[in-house]
C-alpha positions in Angstrom: 162.9 -43.8 61.5 159.4 -44.2 60.7 158.7 -40.6 63.0 160.9 -39.3 60.0 158.9 -40.5 57.2 156.0 -39.3 58.6 157.4 -35.5 59.7 158.2 -35.8 56.0 155.1 -37.2 54.4 152.0 -36.0 56.5 151.2 -39.8 56.4 151.2 -40.9 59.9 149.5 -44.0 61.8 146.7 -43.1 64.0 145.5 -44.8 67.0 143.0 -45.1 69.3 139.5 -44.7 69.4 138.4 -40.6 69.3 134.7 -42.4 70.7 136.9 -42.3 73.8 138.4 -39.3 74.4 138.0 -36.3 77.3 139.6 -33.9 75.6 141.4 -32.1 73.0 144.8 -30.8 72.9 145.6 -28.8 69.7 149.2 -27.4 69.2 149.4 -24.5 66.5 151.8 -24.8 63.7 154.1 -22.2 63.2 155.3 -18.7 64.5 154.1 -15.3 64.4 152.9 -13.0 66.9 149.2 -13.6 66.2 149.8 -17.4 65.4 147.0 -17.1 62.6 147.4 -18.6 59.5 146.1 -21.5 57.0 148.0 -24.2 59.1 146.3 -22.6 62.4 142.5 -22.2 61.1 143.0 -25.9 59.6 143.5 -27.1 62.9 140.7 -25.0 64.9 138.4 -26.1 62.1 139.1 -30.2 62.9 139.7 -29.5 66.3 136.1 -27.8 65.9 134.6 -30.7 64.6 135.9 -33.3 66.6 134.8 -30.9 69.7 131.2 -31.1 68.3 130.5 -34.2 67.4 132.4 -35.9 70.7 131.6 -33.1 73.0 135.4 -32.5 74.2 136.6 -29.0 75.9 140.0 -28.2 73.3 143.5 -27.1 74.7 145.1 -25.6 72.6 148.2 -23.6 71.6 147.5 -19.9 71.1 147.6 -20.0 67.3 145.1 -22.4 67.3 143.3 -20.5 70.1 142.9 -17.7 68.1 142.3 -19.4 64.9 138.6 -20.8 66.9 137.8 -17.7 68.0 138.5 -16.2 64.7 135.9 -19.1 64.0 133.6 -17.5 66.7 133.4 -21.0 69.0 135.7 -19.5 71.8 133.4 -21.4 74.4 134.6 -24.8 73.0 138.6 -23.5 74.1 139.2 -24.6 78.1 143.0 -23.8 78.5 144.5 -21.3 76.0 148.3 -22.2 76.3 149.7 -18.2 75.8 153.1 -16.5 75.5 154.6 -15.6 79.3 157.5 -13.3 78.2 158.7 -11.7 74.9 160.3 -14.7 73.5 157.5 -16.5 73.7 155.6 -14.4 71.8 157.7 -15.6 69.3 157.5 -19.1 69.1 156.3 -21.7 72.6 158.2 -24.7 71.8 155.9 -28.4 72.6 157.4 -29.0 75.7 156.5 -25.8 76.7 152.8 -26.6 75.8 153.0 -29.7 77.4 154.3 -28.5 80.2 151.4 -26.7 80.8 149.0 -29.1 80.3 149.7 -32.1 81.6 148.9 -31.6 85.1 145.1 -30.5 83.6 145.3 -33.6 81.2 147.2 -36.6 83.5 144.1 -38.3 84.0 142.4 -38.0 80.8 142.0 -39.7 77.4 143.3 -36.8 74.9 142.6 -36.4 71.2 145.8 -34.7 69.9 144.7 -32.3 67.0 148.1 -31.2 65.5 149.3 -31.0 61.1 150.2 -34.0 60.2 153.4 -33.5 59.5 153.7 -31.9 62.9 151.6 -34.7 64.5 153.9 -37.8 65.9 156.5 -36.1 67.0 154.0 -33.9 69.6 151.9 -37.5 70.0 155.7 -39.0 71.2 156.3 -36.2 72.9 152.7 -36.0 75.1 152.8 -39.9 75.8 156.6 -39.1 77.1 154.5 -36.3 79.6 152.5 -39.7 80.5 149.2 -38.5 78.6 147.2 -41.3 77.1 146.8 -39.9 73.9 144.4 -40.7 70.6 145.6 -39.8 67.2 143.2 -39.3 64.5 142.0 -39.8 61.4 142.8 -37.4 58.5 144.0 -34.6 60.6 144.9 -31.3 58.6 147.9 -31.7 55.7 147.8 -27.9 54.4 151.0 -27.2 52.6 149.9 -23.8 52.1 152.5 -22.7 54.7 151.6 -19.3 56.3 153.5 -16.2 55.4 153.3 -14.8 58.8 155.9 -17.1 59.3 159.1 -15.5 59.2 161.5 -17.1 61.5 163.5 -20.4 60.2 160.7 -22.4 62.4 158.6 -23.5 59.6 158.9 -20.7 57.0 158.8 -23.3 54.3 158.7 -27.1 53.2 162.0 -27.4 52.2 163.3 -25.9 55.9 160.8 -28.5 58.2 162.8 -30.9 55.9 165.5 -30.2 57.4 164.6 -28.7 61.0 162.1 -31.4 62.1 164.8 -34.3 61.6 167.4 -32.9 63.8 164.5 -32.1 66.4 163.0 -35.8 66.1 167.1 -37.1 66.8 167.6 -35.1 69.4 164.4 -35.9 71.2 165.4 -39.6 70.8 168.7 -39.1 71.7 167.5 -37.5 75.2 165.4 -40.0 75.4 162.4 -37.4 75.2 160.5 -39.5 72.3 
């Protein structure tokens, strides 16, 4: 129940010591062909701040990668999880992101830099993939839902509130978190 509360309020439980992080994993929040928008820029800015402070490489989903590059800091990106298929140009889910980065990050302490509403589930999924995660304080909590989100994923806080508890329940039922 805690995870659903966290997903609906953006209040989550930080854990781990950011000073022990060896890399940053930054999933995007939202769908669009470019991946850009208020939330992904907020995630990118936070990831850049952490990367600069702790001298870390960033492994990011393409929406965050594009925002990092737009902010002129593309050199920080060690790996971008980009679409491989036409369907993925519209949406890559958390499992697909983790499938692509798990091997590269398997022996490292990974700081998860995600939208505060998404962080609890993504962090739990990353641990199920065998990653040692650190969830820092003060993750972005933007409520400026991106206008480019035309699909049902996160087109509004209302859709998120309907959808995310079902996804969490599905992952718990299938023992994926």
